[in-house]
GUZANU-943568 format. One line per field, with one value per residue: residue in three letters; chain; y, x, z of N, C-alpha, C in turn. Coordinates in Angstrom, 3 decimals. Example, Ala and Ser with C-alpha at 12.3 -4.5 7.8 and 13.67 -1.06 7.14 Angstrom:
REM residues 2
resn c(ALA,SER)
chain c(A,A)
n.yy c(-5.690,-2.250)
n.xx c(13.190,12.850)
n.zz c(7.800,7.080)
ca.yy c(-4.500,-1.060)
ca.xx c(12.300,13.670)
ca.zz c(7.800,7.140)
c.yy c(-3.300,0.030)
c.xx c(13.200,12.900)
c.zz c(7.800,7.870)
END
This chain:
REM residues 92
resn c(UNK,UNK,UNK,UNK,UNK,UNK,UNK,UNK,UNK,UNK,UNK,UNK,UNK,UNK,UNK,UNK,UNK,UNK,UNK,UNK,UNK,UNK,UNK,UNK,UNK,UNK,UNK,UNK,UNK,UNK,UNK,UNK,UNK,UNK,UNK,UNK,UNK,UNK,UNK,UNK,UNK,UNK,UNK,UNK,UNK,UNK,UNK,UNK,UNK,UNK,UNK,UNK,UNK,UNK,UNK,UNK,UNK,UNK,UNK,UNK,UNK,UNK,UNK,UNK,UNK,UNK,UNK,UNK,UNK,UNK,UNK,UNK,UNK,UNK,UNK,UNK,UNK,UNK,UNK,UNK,UNK,UNK,UNK,UNK,UNK,UNK,UNK,UNK,UNK,UNK,UNK,UNK)
chain c(A,A,A,A,A,A,A,A,A,A,A,A,A,A,A,A,A,A,A,A,A,A,A,A,A,A,A,A,A,A,A,A,A,A,A,A,A,A,A,A,A,A,A,A,A,A,A,A,A,A,A,A,A,A,A,A,A,A,A,A,A,A,A,A,A,A,A,A,A,A,A,A,A,A,A,A,A,A,A,A,A,A,A,A,A,A,A,A,A,A,A,A)
n.yy c(106.520,106.696,106.354,103.692,100.567,97.529,95.602,95.725,96.851,96.980,99.441,98.885,98.608,100.896,100.621,101.160,101.299,101.667,101.715,100.407,100.815,102.756,104.801,107.817,109.559,107.858,106.247,108.142,108.797,106.358,106.220,108.428,107.548,105.362,106.588,108.205,106.211,105.015,107.096,107.469,104.986,102.834,99.517,98.214,96.923,95.989,94.442,93.165,89.854,87.479,84.802,81.626,80.263,79.458,77.679,75.614,74.566,73.693,71.575,69.841,69.145,67.593,65.182,62.038,61.061,58.526,57.704,58.242,56.441,54.031,54.368,54.248,51.583,50.311,51.081,49.803,47.076,46.881,47.404,45.158,43.072,43.744,43.398,40.683,39.733,40.651,39.115,36.469,36.634,37.197,35.478,32.866)
n.xx c(18.339,16.228,16.873,17.436,16.700,15.010,14.506,15.858,14.656,15.329,14.793,13.122,14.902,14.816,13.385,15.000,14.901,16.566,16.431,18.816,19.192,17.365,15.729,14.490,13.569,13.211,11.128,9.078,8.770,7.855,5.353,4.083,3.986,2.276,-0.082,-0.667,-1.021,-3.336,-5.114,-5.242,-6.205,-4.679,-3.231,-1.055,2.071,3.937,2.996,3.013,4.153,2.017,2.047,0.364,0.421,-1.053,-3.093,-1.492,-0.153,-2.372,-3.370,-1.192,-1.157,-3.476,-2.962,-1.962,1.250,3.651,5.317,3.774,1.739,3.185,4.033,1.617,0.911,2.976,2.463,0.024,0.855,2.620,0.787,-0.876,0.913,1.531,-1.025,-1.285,0.745,-0.212,-2.544,-1.495,-0.117,-2.066,-4.315,-3.426)
n.zz c(42.165,40.540,37.859,37.654,36.201,36.384,34.425,31.238,28.339,25.067,22.467,19.371,16.217,13.577,10.251,7.328,4.199,1.240,-2.137,-4.403,-7.220,-8.199,-10.417,-10.574,-12.574,-14.730,-13.775,-13.557,-16.244,-17.204,-15.928,-17.101,-19.826,-19.556,-18.703,-20.944,-22.858,-21.889,-22.132,-24.895,-25.651,-26.346,-26.368,-23.913,-24.670,-22.988,-20.829,-17.533,-16.763,-15.416,-13.520,-13.347,-10.800,-8.616,-9.466,-10.451,-8.157,-6.803,-8.394,-8.284,-5.604,-5.256,-6.517,-5.443,-4.538,-5.536,-3.462,-1.189,-1.455,-1.142,1.441,2.798,2.370,3.650,6.307,6.805,6.589,8.781,10.849,10.601,11.271,13.897,15.052,14.664,16.422,18.896,19.029,19.195,21.662,23.606,23.217,22.926)
ca.yy c(105.361,106.938,105.894,102.237,99.723,96.127,94.992,96.666,96.468,97.896,99.855,98.223,99.351,101.336,100.036,102.273,100.659,102.557,100.894,100.765,101.159,103.410,106.034,108.515,110.155,106.727,105.866,109.208,108.648,105.127,106.580,109.346,106.747,104.515,107.526,108.591,105.025,104.864,108.213,107.157,103.690,101.852,98.461,98.194,95.713,95.591,94.018,92.273,88.446,87.004,83.323,80.984,79.272,78.967,76.503,74.472,73.990,72.990,70.384,68.944,68.662,66.602,63.897,61.397,60.578,57.115,57.477,58.239,55.101,53.007,54.644,53.775,50.109,49.929,51.210,48.677,45.824,46.959,47.279,43.786,42.282,44.024,42.732,39.223,39.546,40.809,37.958,35.315,36.873,37.221,34.450,31.526)
ca.xx c(17.540,15.159,17.346,17.646,15.649,15.286,14.566,16.211,14.043,15.789,13.813,13.361,15.617,13.941,13.596,15.297,15.260,16.826,16.753,20.201,19.162,16.105,15.898,13.220,13.128,12.705,9.841,8.111,8.597,7.014,4.013,3.512,3.651,1.066,-1.225,-0.936,-1.595,-4.723,-5.957,-5.386,-6.840,-3.726,-2.872,0.364,2.751,4.813,2.215,3.819,3.816,1.380,1.996,-0.826,1.013,-2.044,-3.756,-0.548,0.049,-3.605,-3.416,-0.108,-1.497,-4.505,-2.391,-1.099,2.512,4.061,5.910,2.672,1.069,4.035,4.008,0.342,0.974,3.919,1.767,-0.938,1.555,3.092,-0.401,-1.310,1.904,1.284,-2.264,-0.999,1.576,-1.112,-3.423,-0.788,0.239,-3.217,-5.264,-2.781)
ca.zz c(42.004,39.537,36.576,37.685,35.679,36.678,33.101,30.168,27.084,24.019,21.476,18.060,15.227,12.525,8.984,6.433,2.960,0.151,-3.300,-4.969,-8.576,-8.492,-11.196,-10.409,-13.853,-15.500,-13.203,-13.950,-17.659,-17.432,-15.493,-18.125,-20.968,-19.262,-18.669,-22.330,-23.530,-21.381,-22.711,-26.303,-25.806,-26.929,-25.447,-23.563,-25.099,-21.886,-19.644,-16.762,-16.758,-14.190,-13.553,-12.704,-9.880,-7.701,-10.036,-10.584,-6.895,-6.333,-9.092,-7.790,-4.264,-5.346,-6.964,-4.485,-5.141,-5.385,-2.142,-0.169,-1.522,-0.533,2.879,3.366,2.324,4.732,7.609,6.897,6.857,10.213,11.714,10.533,12.034,15.310,15.476,14.859,17.628,20.047,19.079,19.711,22.997,24.547,22.987,22.739)
c.yy c(105.498,106.404,104.374,101.483,98.283,95.325,96.073,96.145,97.456,98.258,99.171,99.193,99.737,100.683,101.148,101.633,101.688,101.723,101.342,101.306,101.820,104.682,106.704,109.077,109.015,106.242,106.871,109.061,107.454,105.466,107.517,108.511,105.941,105.421,107.915,107.440,104.802,105.892,107.960,105.828,102.690,100.771,98.472,96.881,95.176,95.228,93.049,90.812,88.056,85.530,82.828,79.880,78.684,77.658,75.304,73.807,73.209,71.656,69.360,68.343,67.605,65.222,63.262,60.837,59.070,56.827,57.473,56.966,54.023,53.131,54.054,52.227,49.610,49.994,50.133,47.341,45.774,46.779,45.796,42.888,42.494,43.408,41.249,38.917,39.626,39.635,36.729,35.441,36.681,36.054,33.003,31.125)
c.xx c(16.457,15.547,17.566,16.457,15.988,15.398,14.909,15.590,14.526,14.668,14.125,14.085,14.677,14.358,13.822,15.833,15.452,17.250,18.065,20.077,17.838,16.404,14.572,12.704,12.568,11.363,8.787,7.782,7.649,5.590,3.349,3.122,2.378,-0.190,-1.648,-1.574,-3.062,-5.620,-6.198,-6.084,-5.934,-3.474,-1.371,0.950,3.638,4.031,3.027,3.279,3.217,1.274,0.755,-0.326,-0.012,-2.711,-2.808,-0.314,-1.169,-3.697,-2.357,-0.431,-2.531,-3.991,-1.594,0.146,2.718,4.524,4.820,1.936,1.859,4.089,2.742,0.342,1.877,3.270,0.760,-0.307,2.031,1.930,-0.852,-0.401,1.747,0.048,-2.044,-0.211,0.696,-2.047,-2.723,-0.397,-0.957,-4.145,-4.643,-2.136)
c.zz c(40.927,38.178,36.533,37.163,35.898,35.406,32.070,28.880,25.996,23.014,20.111,17.105,14.138,11.181,7.990,5.146,1.903,-1.093,-3.922,-6.374,-8.990,-9.255,-11.254,-11.756,-14.758,-15.092,-13.621,-15.448,-17.939,-17.063,-16.551,-19.343,-20.686,-19.296,-20.074,-23.084,-23.128,-22.048,-24.188,-26.604,-26.436,-25.855,-25.198,-23.974,-23.924,-20.666,-18.871,-16.803,-15.405,-14.250,-12.883,-11.755,-8.985,-8.251,-10.142,-9.210,-6.435,-7.125,-8.543,-6.401,-4.303,-5.734,-5.889,-5.149,-4.838,-3.995,-1.006,-0.246,-0.910,0.952,3.504,3.356,3.450,6.116,7.794,7.202,8.313,11.128,11.734,11.354,13.534,15.858,15.627,16.066,18.897,20.173,19.632,21.205,23.974,24.395,22.760,24.016)
END
């Protein structure tokens, strides 16, 4: 009875990621080149491209789209019609 468990909780599987195309010597060469460029004060021509996505999404979010304007107008029309129906039902 010592080995009996009422609930069996499996242990999580480990994560073992191995890159397929990793060249260790190429990476070491790149690091040495960067270190030498920094020591000599040269600018790196191969700077990685950093997109400015944050600002673009922020600008796009501030602009109301045409569909949201139409949706707001549609909601106002439906609300007006419902108020008219309630008025005629209760006050006539």
